[in-house]
N, C-alpha and C positions, 0 to 999 in steps of 0.2 A: 187624286183627281180632284180639281178645283179645291184644294186645300181641305178636304173633307176625309175622315177615315172610316175604316170599315163599318164601324159602329153607327155613324152617321148615315152611310148608304143603307145600313139594314133598318134604321127608324125609317127613312124615307120610303123604303119598299113595302114596309110593313103599313104604314099609312095609304100609300096608294092601293095596296090590296083590301085595306077595310073601307076605302072611301069609293073606289071604282069596282071592285069586285074582281076576282080572279078570271073572270071569263073575257073581260074587258082590257086587260093588262096588256096581252100580245097585240093587239089593235093599237093602243096608244103607244107601244113601244116603236110600232112600226110607223106611226104618224110622226113621232117623234126624230127618227132616224131620217126620215125623207126630208123633215124640216132641217135638220142638221145639213144634210148633204146639198138641199137648196140654197142653204146661207152661203156656204162654201164655195158652192160655185158662183155665186152672186159676188162673192168677196175676190174670188180669182178673175173674175170679169173685169171689176173696176180696177183693180191693180193692174191687169195688162192695159187695159183704156188709159188710163193715168200714164203707163210707160210709153205707150204709143204717142200720146199727145205731146208729152215732154221733149221726145226727140232721141236720137241715138246717143247722144252725148249722156244721157242719164239712163241707159239700157241697163245699166248694173245696179241700178238703184234699188237698195232693200229699205222697204218701209219700216224695218224696225230701226234702221238707222236714226229715223228722224225721232224717236223717244230722246228727250233732253238727256237722260242719264245716260244712254247709249252712246248719244251724238259727243257728250263732253267727255266720256270715257275713251272714245275713239280718237278724238283729237289729242288728249294727254299721251296717249300711247304712241300716236306718231310724232308728237313733238319730243318724246324723250327718245324714242327711236334714231331721231335726226339728230338729237344732241350726242347720242353714243357713237354715231357714225361720224359726226363733226370730231369728237375726241380721238377715236380710233385713225382717221384721215389727217390730222393735224400734223406738221412737219415735226421732224426729229429737233430736239432741244427746245420746242414752242411750248410754253405753258400758259395756262389761262389765268388773269388776273382775277382776285376775287372781286366780287360786286362792290362797287363804291370805290376801288382803287385806280388811281389815275396811272397809266404807264408812263416810265421815266421820260424825259425830255431833254435834249441837250440843244441849247440855243446856237451854239456855235458850230454846230454840225451843218446848218442850213445857211 
């Protein structure tokens, strides 16, 4: 959870008990839970408002897709899929020239 192991969580719990005392820990845990719930509600409301303002063409917008790393990965995957589709649907006998090669040209044919 959050990149922390069991030992780190145990140390944090021990420090919390020493600082706040065992009688205040349940109250603080309840307050922390309420804050997380309120934050999640606010984030969901902001996401819904953004989707509403952008209109129906962006109804399927996922905010995680706006992460540059995810965006680039998605674009590369789509390009590779399109390239594979192009290779699969190419006419029989047609082969693709390597990059930098010029296709053969017969000046007498035209």
